[in-house]
Legacy VTK file of the C-alpha trace (Angstrom):
# vtk DataFile Version 3.0
C-alpha trace
ASCII
DATASET POLYDATA
POINTS 188 float
21.424 43.219 148.103
19.940 46.664 148.579
20.835 49.479 146.127
22.789 51.338 148.892
24.785 48.226 149.788
25.574 47.605 146.118
26.893 51.160 145.706
29.059 50.808 148.833
30.450 47.469 147.585
31.120 49.016 144.172
32.997 51.945 145.773
34.987 49.536 147.937
35.935 47.445 144.858
37.027 50.633 142.990
39.103 51.759 145.979
40.689 48.311 146.243
41.381 48.300 142.484
42.934 51.796 142.697
45.161 50.674 145.584
46.273 47.554 143.680
47.033 49.621 140.565
48.928 52.207 142.579
50.935 49.429 144.203
51.714 48.010 140.763
52.861 51.408 139.503
55.092 51.832 142.549
56.468 48.324 142.102
57.118 49.028 138.421
58.948 52.237 139.377
61.144 50.432 141.922
63.559 48.970 139.347
64.123 52.461 137.909
64.919 53.790 141.374
67.201 50.819 141.947
68.951 51.439 138.639
69.536 55.031 139.698
71.321 53.746 142.782
68.777 54.895 145.356
68.711 51.556 147.114
72.450 50.949 146.731
74.444 50.783 149.954
75.652 54.172 151.144
79.373 54.746 150.592
81.465 56.702 153.028
82.839 59.921 151.516
86.532 60.058 150.706
88.670 61.081 153.693
90.329 64.514 153.859
93.590 64.794 151.923
96.783 64.363 153.942
99.851 66.449 153.209
101.926 63.336 152.510
99.636 62.285 149.645
99.746 65.664 147.878
102.384 67.152 145.610
102.817 70.853 144.767
105.785 71.570 142.518
105.759 75.371 142.209
103.697 78.544 142.335
102.684 79.982 138.956
102.570 83.774 138.727
99.104 85.209 138.035
99.173 88.940 137.390
101.458 91.264 139.315
100.644 90.086 142.843
99.092 86.617 142.603
100.265 83.028 142.558
98.304 79.942 141.489
99.234 76.961 143.606
98.173 73.591 142.259
98.199 70.393 144.302
98.000 66.864 142.881
96.693 63.789 144.685
99.683 61.459 144.443
98.248 59.064 147.021
96.783 55.598 146.633
93.095 56.666 146.982
90.745 59.591 146.428
90.600 62.298 149.085
88.759 65.563 149.658
89.901 69.159 150.025
87.662 71.785 151.501
88.390 75.323 152.495
91.198 77.794 152.116
94.931 77.053 152.403
97.208 78.006 155.259
100.175 80.037 154.019
103.580 80.722 155.549
106.862 82.205 154.319
109.898 79.965 154.510
113.590 80.061 153.813
115.575 77.203 152.358
115.176 74.976 155.416
112.439 72.711 156.694
108.789 73.590 156.021
108.315 73.367 159.802
110.501 76.469 160.243
108.312 79.129 158.722
106.568 82.420 159.430
102.791 81.918 159.265
100.782 84.560 157.433
97.187 85.570 158.099
94.929 84.314 155.306
91.978 86.486 154.295
89.529 84.030 152.642
88.228 85.102 149.231
85.127 83.209 148.112
82.997 80.410 149.484
84.651 77.063 150.066
83.195 73.820 148.748
84.491 70.304 149.151
86.528 69.080 146.183
86.943 65.359 145.511
90.471 64.631 144.299
90.697 61.287 142.558
94.161 59.733 142.283
96.055 62.069 139.937
93.366 64.756 140.339
94.330 68.394 140.811
93.004 71.374 142.747
94.235 74.962 142.783
94.074 78.074 144.921
95.151 81.617 144.056
97.089 83.542 146.691
97.607 87.310 146.348
99.892 89.599 148.337
99.970 93.319 149.017
102.619 94.308 146.479
106.032 95.737 147.118
106.368 99.004 145.199
109.350 100.429 143.377
112.453 98.793 141.971
115.232 96.703 143.523
114.924 97.253 147.279
111.282 98.358 146.943
109.042 99.778 149.642
105.590 99.321 151.129
102.948 102.029 150.829
102.231 101.488 154.542
105.820 102.373 155.435
106.544 98.834 156.678
109.596 96.977 155.476
108.952 94.516 152.612
109.254 90.806 153.362
111.053 88.599 150.855
111.320 84.806 150.967
112.515 82.197 148.470
109.643 79.808 149.219
106.140 79.406 150.622
104.687 76.660 152.766
101.120 75.771 151.814
98.972 73.836 154.249
95.755 72.119 153.237
92.659 72.295 155.448
92.505 69.614 158.095
96.029 68.286 157.481
99.228 68.677 159.436
102.419 70.028 157.952
102.779 71.781 154.647
104.155 71.693 151.148
107.153 73.936 150.507
107.415 75.441 147.034
109.191 78.188 145.126
107.956 80.528 142.400
107.969 78.955 138.929
109.899 81.930 137.524
112.894 81.359 139.808
112.340 84.607 141.713
111.244 85.189 145.273
107.994 86.001 147.020
107.841 89.658 148.060
105.023 91.197 150.044
104.061 94.010 152.347
102.495 93.080 155.663
101.639 89.672 157.020
98.234 89.100 155.406
97.522 87.343 152.111
94.257 86.749 150.273
93.467 83.218 149.120
90.680 81.594 147.161
89.386 78.212 148.307
90.739 75.104 146.624
88.826 74.338 143.416
89.088 71.408 141.028
91.609 72.200 138.292
92.373 70.547 134.954
95.497 68.409 134.927
98.491 70.017 133.189
LINES 1 189
188 0 1 2 3 4 5 6 7 8 9 10 11 12 13 14 15 16 17 18 19 20 21 22 23 24 25 26 27 28 29 30 31 32 33 34 35 36 37 38 39 40 41 42 43 44 45 46 47 48 49 50 51 52 53 54 55 56 57 58 59 60 61 62 63 64 65 66 67 68 69 70 71 72 73 74 75 76 77 78 79 80 81 82 83 84 85 86 87 88 89 90 91 92 93 94 95 96 97 98 99 100 101 102 103 104 105 106 107 108 109 110 111 112 113 114 115 116 117 118 119 120 121 122 123 124 125 126 127 128 129 130 131 132 133 134 135 136 137 138 139 140 141 142 143 144 145 146 147 148 149 150 151 152 153 154 155 156 157 158 159 160 161 162 163 164 165 166 167 168 169 170 171 172 173 174 175 176 177 178 179 180 181 182 183 184 185 186 187
């Protein structure tokens, strides 16, 4: 064999050896990737939460004009919440008989996975009613007072009717509320 042919054969053997070693390293790394779940079958994400699988018992006062509303997944499987709530004022009747309010979103929404028994919360704030007793609105509009709210979750029909935890009523000026997106919350 000529010296040039020997060098070419030597380079070819080194390239082949490098390829075999690289393949062995990749094969050795495959179990680690498998253990991390990379080759596991893809699971479908949890479906959006339905109103009938959620429970909201009351609104907890936060400051002078805000209310923290917590929902609990009382359904048989995990579900997801994403976005801001829908809010309406309601009397003592059906949640379907309500006065919808305009929601001004506060903050960026992310999808929250609610496992069975898991909780998520949103904070809703109103333009306050000023003064005592009958109160007044700085805008000159008449205040609106209601004994309960209806909270709708994104992507679901219907709503959850709830009252303030302090036994009072919801009082606001105007027809717009501010609401944070639903976020995971610790269980009470």
